[in-house]
C-alpha positions, 0 to 999 in steps of 0.5 A: 685399878689392879687391871690398869696397873698390871697393863701398865707394867706389862706394857713397860716390859714390852717397851723396854724389851723391844728396844733390844732389837737391832736392825742396823747390822745386816749380820744381825738381821740374818742372825735374827732370821735364822733364829726365827726360822728355827723357832718356827713361823707360819705362812698361812693364817685365818683372815677376818676383819677385826670389827667383824671378829669383835662383833661376832665374839660379842654376839656369841658371848665370847665363844666365837674366840674358840671358833677363831682359835680353831680356824687360826690353828687350822691355817697355822698347822697347814703352813707351819715352817720350822728349820729345827724339824719340830712340828706342831702337835695336837691338831686344830681342834684340841688346840682350840679346846685348850685356847687358854694355853695355846693363845700364847703360842699362837701369839708367839708364832705370829710375832715371829712371822711379823719380825721375819717379814719386817712387819710390826709385831703385836705385844709379847704373848705374855701380855695379850694372853695374860690380859685376855684371861685376866679380863675374863676372870674379872668379868666373871667375878660378881663381887667386883664393881660393874665398871671393873667387870665391864673393863675385864670383859672388854679386854677379853673381847679385844685381845684376839682382835689385837692379834688379828690386826697384825695377821691382817697386816701381813699380806700386801692385799687383804683377802676378801673378808666376806661373812662365811656360813660357818661363822654365822652358824657358830652364833646359834651354836654358842647360844645353845651352849650358853642355854645348856650351861644356864640350865645345868647351873639352875638345876644345881 
């Protein structure tokens, strides 16, 4: 119930906030574009079908999220544009390691890119980031009823798909989404990580 209530509140904040955008004035549109350029945009992203992303994340026990994060930051860092002169630090690897924090920034950059290209943005970064990690937390709490743990897991798995949907809507024609070798190899790597973690916990 708390998860649903939190989702409703976050969506209400988004719905009220999005009405603040005014596209009727050419001057306001130009002002917004300048502001978006100053805050930072990206001209490169990692493309994968949302269904494939969801399946791979499910099969990997959620660890494909970190591979996805690495590939997105690898593309974004290579195609980051910022008129204020600021650059993205940290690099793709460390940004993937700390996905719990960088997920929010990626969402923000993606939304600015969508608005600049007159594409529909996803929910604000505070929404999807909070739903993602709240969902993961709920899924990992044994004391919660099974339904709420499953609902939390579903939110965690769906959050990157919601962002990827907007990424895939940016180009006029979506690049070929063939299953790549690195994507396949990440699955056994994920299973090994889970087996190692289970062995460590069993030994405690």
